[in-house]
C-alpha positions as CSV (number, residue, x, y, z in Angstrom):
1,M,16.8,14.3,0.0
2,T,15.4,11.6,2.2
3,F,11.8,9.9,2.1
4,T,11.2,8.3,5.7
5,D,7.3,8.7,5.8
6,P,5.8,5.8,4.6
7,G,2.6,7.7,3.8
8,T,4.7,9.9,1.4
9,L,4.9,9.2,-2.2
10,T,8.4,9.0,-3.8
11,P,8.4,9.9,-7.6
12,V,11.6,8.9,-8.8
13,L,11.2,6.5,-12.0
14,T,7.7,8.4,-12.6
15,D,8.9,11.7,-11.8
16,A,8.8,12.7,-15.7
17,F,5.7,10.7,-16.3
18,D,3.6,14.1,-16.8
19,A,6.5,16.1,-18.5
20,P,5.9,16.9,-22.2
21,R,7.7,14.1,-24.4
22,S,9.0,12.5,-21.1
23,W,10.4,9.6,-23.4
24,T,12.9,11.8,-24.9
25,L,16.8,11.9,-24.1
26,E,16.2,15.8,-23.9
27,T,13.7,15.5,-21.3
28,Y,15.5,12.7,-19.3
29,R,18.7,14.9,-19.3
30,D,16.8,18.0,-18.1
31,R,16.1,16.2,-15.2
32,G,19.5,14.7,-14.2
33,G,19.2,11.8,-16.3
34,Y,22.7,9.8,-17.0
35,R,24.6,11.5,-14.0
36,G,24.6,7.9,-12.7
37,L,26.5,6.6,-15.5
38,E,28.8,9.6,-15.4
39,R,29.5,8.7,-11.9
40,A,29.8,5.0,-12.5
41,L,32.4,5.5,-15.2
42,T,34.7,7.0,-12.8
43,M,34.4,4.3,-10.5
44,E,36.0,0.6,-10.4
45,P,33.3,-1.9,-11.4
46,S,33.8,-4.0,-8.6
47,A,32.7,-0.4,-6.5
48,V,29.6,0.1,-8.3
49,V,28.8,-3.3,-7.6
50,E,29.5,-2.6,-3.8
51,T,27.4,0.7,-4.0
52,V,24.3,-1.3,-5.1
53,K,24.7,-4.0,-2.6
54,A,25.3,-1.2,0.0
55,S,21.6,0.4,-1.4
56,G,19.8,-3.0,-0.4
57,L,18.3,-3.0,-4.0
58,R,16.2,-6.0,-4.1
59,G,14.9,-7.5,-7.5
60,R,11.7,-5.7,-8.6
61,G,10.6,-8.6,-10.8
62,G,8.9,-10.6,-8.3
63,A,11.2,-12.7,-6.0
64,G,12.9,-9.9,-4.1
65,F,16.5,-11.1,-4.4
66,P,19.4,-8.7,-3.7
67,T,20.3,-7.3,-6.9
68,G,24.1,-6.4,-6.0
69,L,24.4,-9.8,-4.8
70,K,23.1,-11.2,-7.8
71,W,25.7,-9.5,-9.8
72,S,28.8,-10.6,-7.8
73,F,27.8,-14.3,-8.6
74,L,29.3,-13.8,-11.8
75,P,32.5,-15.9,-11.9
76,P,35.9,-13.9,-12.4
77,P,36.6,-12.9,-16.1
78,D,38.3,-15.1,-18.5
79,G,38.2,-13.0,-21.5
80,G,34.8,-14.1,-22.8
81,P,31.8,-12.2,-23.1
82,R,29.5,-11.5,-20.5
83,Y,25.8,-10.3,-20.8
84,L,23.0,-8.7,-19.1
85,V,19.4,-9.6,-20.0
86,V,16.5,-7.4,-19.1
87,N,13.5,-9.1,-18.6
88,A,10.6,-7.1,-20.0
89,D,8.3,-9.8,-20.7
90,E,5.5,-8.5,-18.4
91,S,2.1,-10.6,-18.8
92,E,0.7,-11.6,-15.6
93,P,-2.7,-11.0,-15.0
94,G,-2.6,-7.5,-13.0
95,T,0.8,-6.8,-13.4
96,C,1.5,-3.4,-15.4
97,K,4.4,-1.5,-14.2
98,D,7.5,-1.9,-16.3
99,I,5.5,-1.6,-19.9
100,P,4.0,2.0,-18.4
101,L,7.8,2.4,-17.3
102,L,9.3,1.9,-20.6
103,L,6.5,3.9,-22.5
104,A,7.3,7.0,-20.4
105,N,10.7,6.7,-19.3
106,P,12.7,4.3,-21.5
107,H,16.1,6.1,-20.8
108,A,16.1,5.2,-17.2
109,L,16.3,1.5,-18.3
110,V,19.0,2.4,-21.0
111,E,21.2,4.0,-18.3
112,G,20.6,1.5,-15.9
113,M,21.8,-1.0,-18.5
114,A,24.9,0.9,-19.2
115,I,25.6,1.1,-15.5
116,T,25.0,-2.6,-14.9
117,S,27.0,-3.7,-17.9
118,W,30.0,-1.6,-16.5
119,A,29.8,-3.3,-13.4
120,I,29.6,-6.6,-14.5
121,G,32.1,-6.3,-17.3
122,G,29.7,-7.0,-20.0
123,E,29.8,-5.4,-23.5
124,H,26.3,-6.5,-25.1
125,A,23.1,-6.2,-23.3
126,F,19.5,-7.3,-24.2
127,V,16.3,-6.3,-23.8
128,Y,13.6,-9.1,-23.9
129,L,10.5,-7.2,-24.5
130,R,6.9,-8.6,-24.9
131,G,6.2,-8.4,-28.6
132,E,2.5,-7.2,-28.6
133,T,3.4,-3.8,-27.2
134,V,4.5,-2.5,-30.3
135,H,4.5,1.1,-29.3
136,V,6.6,0.6,-26.5
137,Y,9.2,-1.5,-28.6
138,R,9.2,1.3,-31.0
139,R,10.0,4.0,-28.1
140,L,12.6,1.8,-26.8
141,L,14.3,1.5,-30.1
142,K,14.5,5.1,-30.5
143,A,15.8,5.4,-27.0
144,V,18.5,3.1,-27.6
145,R,19.3,4.9,-30.8
146,E,19.4,8.3,-29.1
147,A,21.7,7.2,-26.7
148,R,24.0,5.7,-29.3
149,E,24.1,9.0,-31.3
150,A,24.6,10.8,-28.0
151,G,28.0,8.7,-27.4
152,L,26.4,7.6,-24.1
153,I,26.8,4.1,-25.5
154,G,28.5,2.1,-28.3
155,Q,32.3,1.9,-28.9
156,G,35.1,3.8,-26.9
157,V,32.7,5.9,-24.6
158,G,33.4,7.1,-21.2
159,P,35.9,9.6,-19.6
160,D,38.7,7.4,-21.1
161,G,37.2,5.4,-23.9
162,A,37.4,2.3,-22.4
163,F,33.8,1.1,-22.3
164,N,32.1,-0.4,-25.2
165,L,28.5,-1.2,-24.9
166,E,25.9,-2.3,-27.7
167,I,22.2,-2.8,-26.7
168,T,19.8,-5.0,-28.5
169,V,15.9,-4.9,-28.1
170,H,14.3,-8.2,-28.7
171,A,10.5,-8.5,-29.2
172,G,9.3,-12.0,-27.9
173,A,6.3,-13.6,-29.6
174,G,4.2,-13.2,-26.5
175,A,4.4,-16.3,-24.0
176,Y,4.2,-16.1,-20.3
177,I,6.8,-18.7,-19.8
178,C,9.3,-16.4,-21.3
179,G,9.2,-14.2,-18.2
180,E,10.9,-17.5,-16.4
181,E,14.5,-16.4,-16.8
182,T,15.7,-19.5,-18.3
183,A,13.0,-20.0,-20.7
184,L,13.7,-16.3,-21.8
185,L,17.3,-17.2,-22.4
186,D,16.1,-20.2,-24.7
187,S,13.8,-18.0,-26.6
188,L,16.6,-15.4,-27.0
189,E,18.7,-17.9,-28.6
190,G,15.9,-18.8,-31.3
191,L,14.8,-21.9,-29.3
192,R,11.4,-23.0,-27.7
193,G,10.6,-20.9,-24.7
194,Q,11.1,-23.6,-21.8
195,P,12.6,-23.6,-18.5
196,R,16.0,-25.1,-18.0
197,L,17.3,-27.2,-15.7
198,K,19.0,-25.6,-12.7
199,P,22.3,-25.5,-12.1
200,P,23.9,-24.2,-14.1
201,F,22.4,-20.9,-13.0
202,P,22.5,-18.2,-15.7
203,A,25.2,-16.6,-13.6
204,V,27.5,-19.4,-14.7
205,A,26.0,-20.7,-18.0
206,G,23.1,-18.2,-19.4
207,L,22.8,-16.8,-22.5
208,Y,25.1,-18.6,-25.1
209,A,26.4,-20.8,-22.3
210,R,28.1,-17.5,-20.8
211,P,27.9,-15.9,-17.5
212,T,24.8,-13.8,-17.6
213,V,22.7,-11.4,-15.1
214,V,19.1,-11.6,-15.7
215,N,17.4,-8.7,-14.1
216,N,13.9,-7.1,-14.3
217,V,13.2,-3.8,-15.8
218,E,12.5,-1.6,-12.7
219,S,15.5,-3.2,-10.9
220,V,17.9,-2.0,-13.5
221,A,15.9,1.3,-13.9
222,S,16.4,1.8,-10.4
223,V,20.2,1.7,-10.2
224,P,21.0,5.1,-12.0
225,G,19.4,7.1,-8.9
226,I,21.6,5.0,-6.4
227,L,24.7,6.0,-8.3
228,A,23.7,9.5,-8.8
229,N,22.5,10.1,-5.3
230,G,24.1,7.5,-3.1
231,D,23.3,4.2,-1.4
232,D,22.4,6.5,1.8
233,W,19.7,8.0,-0.2
234,F,17.9,4.9,-1.2
235,T,18.0,3.5,2.1
236,A,16.7,6.4,3.9
237,M,13.3,5.0,1.9
238,G,11.6,1.9,2.6
239,T,12.2,-0.4,5.6
240,E,15.4,-1.9,7.0
241,R,15.2,-4.9,4.7
242,S,12.9,-3.7,1.9
243,T,14.8,-0.5,1.0
244,G,14.0,2.2,-1.5
245,H,11.0,3.1,-3.7
246,G,8.7,0.9,-5.7
247,M,5.8,1.1,-8.2
248,F,2.6,0.1,-7.1
249,S,-0.1,-0.7,-9.5
250,I,-3.6,-0.4,-8.4
251,S,-6.4,-1.8,-10.7
252,G,-10.0,-2.5,-10.2
253,H,-12.7,-1.1,-8.1
254,V,-11.0,2.2,-6.9
255,V,-11.8,5.6,-8.2
256,N,-8.5,6.5,-9.8
257,P,-6.4,3.3,-10.6
258,G,-2.8,4.1,-11.9
259,Q,0.8,3.8,-10.9
260,F,1.8,5.1,-7.3
261,E,5.6,5.2,-6.7
262,A,6.1,5.2,-2.8
263,P,8.7,3.7,-0.3
264,F,8.3,0.0,0.6
265,G,6.3,-0.2,3.8
266,I,3.6,2.1,2.6
267,T,-0.1,0.0,3.5
268,M,-2.7,-1.0,1.1
269,R,-5.2,1.4,3.2
270,E,-2.8,4.4,2.4
271,L,-2.7,3.4,-1.1
272,I,-6.5,3.0,-1.7
273,E,-7.0,6.3,-0.2
274,M,-4.7,7.9,-2.4
275,A,-6.4,6.0,-5.4
276,G,-9.7,7.7,-4.2
277,G,-11.0,5.1,-2.2
278,I,-13.1,1.9,-3.1
279,R,-15.9,3.0,-5.8
280,P,-18.7,4.8,-4.1
281,G,-21.4,2.6,-2.5
282,H,-19.2,-0.3,-2.4
283,R,-16.7,-2.1,-0.1
284,L,-13.5,-4.1,-0.4
285,K,-13.9,-7.8,-0.6
286,F,-10.4,-8.9,-1.4
287,W,-7.1,-8.0,-2.8
288,T,-3.8,-9.3,-4.5
289,P,-0.3,-7.9,-3.3
290,G,1.5,-9.0,-6.5
291,G,-0.9,-10.3,-9.2
292,S,-2.6,-13.2,-9.8
293,S,0.2,-15.6,-8.8
294,T,0.2,-14.5,-5.1
295,P,-2.3,-15.6,-2.5
296,I,-5.1,-13.2,-2.1
297,L,-5.7,-10.8,1.1
298,T,-8.7,-9.5,2.4
299,E,-10.0,-6.5,4.2
300,E,-8.2,-7.4,7.6
301,H,-4.9,-7.3,5.8
302,L,-5.2,-3.5,4.9
303,D,-2.7,-2.1,7.2
304,V,0.2,-4.9,6.6
305,P,3.3,-2.8,5.7
306,L,3.6,-3.5,1.8
307,D,7.5,-4.8,2.2
308,Y,8.6,-8.5,1.4
309,E,8.8,-9.6,5.0
310,S,5.7,-8.2,6.2
311,V,3.5,-9.4,3.1
312,G,5.2,-12.9,3.6
313,Q,4.3,-13.0,7.3
314,A,0.4,-12.3,6.5
315,G,0.5,-15.3,4.1
316,S,1.1,-13.7,0.6
317,M,3.9,-12.3,-1.5
318,L,4.5,-8.7,-2.4
319,A,6.0,-10.2,-5.9
320,T,5.6,-7.2,-8.7
321,R,3.3,-5.1,-6.4
322,A,0.2,-5.6,-8.7
323,L,-2.5,-4.6,-6.4
324,Q,-5.9,-5.8,-8.0
325,V,-8.9,-4.6,-5.9
326,F,-12.2,-6.2,-5.7
327,D,-15.2,-5.1,-4.2
328,E,-18.1,-7.2,-2.8
329,T,-20.1,-7.6,-6.1
330,V,-17.2,-9.9,-7.4
331,S,-17.5,-13.7,-7.6
332,V,-14.2,-15.2,-6.4
333,V,-14.7,-18.1,-8.1
334,R,-15.4,-16.4,-11.3
335,V,-12.2,-14.5,-11.0
336,I,-10.1,-17.6,-10.0
337,S,-11.5,-19.3,-12.9
338,R,-10.3,-16.8,-15.4
339,W,-7.0,-16.8,-14.0
340,T,-6.8,-20.8,-14.2
341,D,-7.6,-20.5,-17.7
342,F,-4.8,-18.3,-18.3
343,Y,-2.2,-20.4,-16.5
344,Q,-3.6,-23.4,-18.3
345,H,-3.2,-21.8,-21.6
346,E,0.3,-20.6,-20.9
347,S,1.7,-23.7,-19.7
348,C,4.7,-24.8,-21.5
349,G,3.8,-28.5,-21.1
350,K,7.2,-29.5,-20.3
351,C,6.5,-31.0,-16.7
352,T,3.6,-33.3,-15.9
353,P,2.1,-31.6,-12.8
354,C,1.8,-28.1,-14.4
355,R,0.9,-29.6,-17.9
356,E,-2.2,-31.9,-16.2
357,G,-2.9,-30.2,-13.2
358,T,-3.7,-27.0,-14.8
359,F,-5.8,-28.6,-17.3
360,W,-7.8,-30.6,-14.5
361,M,-8.2,-27.5,-12.2
362,K,-9.8,-25.6,-15.1
363,Q,-12.5,-28.3,-15.9
364,V,-13.5,-28.3,-11.9
365,M,-13.2,-24.5,-11.9
366,H,-15.3,-24.1,-14.7
367,R,-17.9,-26.7,-13.1
368,L,-18.0,-24.7,-9.9
369,E,-18.4,-21.6,-12.0
370,D,-21.5,-22.8,-14.0
371,G,-23.0,-24.2,-10.8
372,R,-22.3,-28.0,-11.7
373,G,-19.8,-28.8,-9.2
374,L,-19.8,-32.0,-7.6
375,P,-19.8,-32.3,-3.8
376,T,-16.0,-33.4,-3.8
377,D,-14.8,-30.7,-6.1
378,V,-13.5,-28.3,-3.7
379,D,-11.4,-31.0,-1.9
380,L,-10.3,-32.1,-5.3
381,L,-8.9,-28.6,-6.1
382,L,-7.0,-28.6,-3.1
383,E,-5.6,-32.2,-3.6
384,V,-4.5,-31.2,-7.6
385,S,-3.1,-27.8,-6.6
386,A,-1.2,-29.3,-3.7
387,N,0.2,-32.0,-6.1
388,I,1.4,-28.9,-8.4
389,A,2.9,-26.6,-6.1
390,G,6.4,-27.2,-5.3
391,R,6.5,-30.1,-7.9
392,S,6.5,-28.1,-11.1
393,F,9.8,-27.6,-13.4
394,C,9.4,-23.6,-12.6
395,A,7.3,-21.3,-10.6
396,L,4.2,-21.3,-13.1
397,G,2.9,-24.4,-11.6
398,D,3.1,-22.8,-8.2
399,A,1.6,-19.6,-9.5
400,S,-1.5,-21.7,-10.7
401,A,-2.2,-23.3,-7.5
402,T,-1.8,-20.2,-5.4
403,P,-4.9,-18.4,-6.1
404,I,-7.0,-21.6,-5.7
405,Q,-5.5,-22.2,-2.3
406,S,-6.0,-18.9,-1.1
407,G,-9.4,-18.4,-2.4
408,I,-10.6,-21.8,-0.9
409,Q,-9.0,-20.7,2.4
410,H,-10.8,-17.4,2.8
411,F,-14.2,-18.2,0.7
412,R,-14.6,-21.9,0.9
413,D,-18.5,-21.2,1.2
414,E,-18.3,-19.8,-2.5
415,F,-17.0,-22.4,-3.8
416,E,-19.0,-25.2,-2.2
417,A,-22.1,-22.8,-3.5
418,G,-20.8,-23.6,-7.0
419,C,-22.1,-27.3,-6.5
420,T,-25.8,-25.5,-6.6
421,T,-25.6,-21.9,-7.8
422,P,-23.9,-20.5,-11.0
423,A,-21.9,-17.8,-10.0
424,R,-23.6,-15.3,-12.4
425,E,-26.5,-15.8,-10.1
426,L,-25.0,-15.2,-7.0
427,F,-22.9,-12.2,-8.3
428,P,-24.4,-10.8,-11.5
429,Y,-21.6,-10.0,-13.5
430,E,-22.9,-6.5,-14.7
431,A,-22.7,-5.4,-11.1
432,S,-19.0,-5.9,-11.1
433,A,-18.3,-3.9,-14.3
434,I,-16.7,-0.8,-14.1
435,F,-18.1,0.7,-17.5
436,D,-21.5,0.1,-18.6
437,K,-22.1,-0.8,-22.2
438,A,-22.0,2.8,-23.5
439,G,-18.5,3.2,-22.0
440,A,-19.4,5.3,-19.0
441,L,-18.3,4.9,-15.5
């Protein structure tokens, strides 16, 4: 089966979302689950890596780095352990694809972890899950237990009994910084979650100072389909450099928000139409292609193909495909002020630009939101954010600066209006609410 029309949805990971008890091993196997693992275990590990490289699968956690290439960075085996760590610490405002995937289809991740571990020569894999999602934690634990009881993972599995794999599901304490791969590794080791100095990179010295692959949930969950159906099946979807299918999470002022799994290259205009359009009586004002850490886009960008290269050329980043939609009732200043609150709160404090910069940006954003801004505040925001971007220890600093810079670029007049008029007066907050006080639409 091939999917070449960017206007066609491609339910692969989401195919079983509407099936009864979709999270169970029985349902997953009824829909062809674990065929990819079965094939992988008949191949040499290096051949599995080459298959994934040939598919063009890119990391689905934000950066879009080629997945198979990342696996190949591990040094040659030296007799010691090698690890796979799955980053399931999804917590950025607007990003909401991995948690629904784990809730509805956890075995896709378990199978992907088994294939990846076989490919890299690992016998112990970890999932670092955002701990507040207790229901997802329990469901993932059950999926691992089901796979072990069925002989799909554990000791001495596979056609010749040569494959050993244990999977540990770890619940984090809830810190956005632990979405950064090295902070995640420190947290997993029982240390305070703060980014490590690189090099060495995790591929050389990761978990417990051993070679480690750190991948996003969706990245690993996409691997079984490639092994089961072939890399040609995967490359038939998407664009030349952004191949395959991906989950696009649409939230905000659309009629039917939710998950839309489609080939890369689909446009925001098409996705909004599939979501029922902007809520009746309103028009689009701005949107994010990849969550709060990506530069905002406007109506003029609706026909930009949603692939890594095209969105980058448009001045933003595709990242996690967290498509937040805001109509004309929304104050840009208010939205970015809330995002800045988040980044200031979640800054780990390790580096000065992020620790101090997010604090001062928060103060200025609150002044502008309250209508108490100073005439120099807009330029001050640009100066402070420029001193953070590219100068912080990890990408959290860049993430905090990005919405402010792009917001001023597209809506400077609204920021300047904050010197005299509160955002609430310019854009009554009640007008942007999706639900009224009674909970009705």
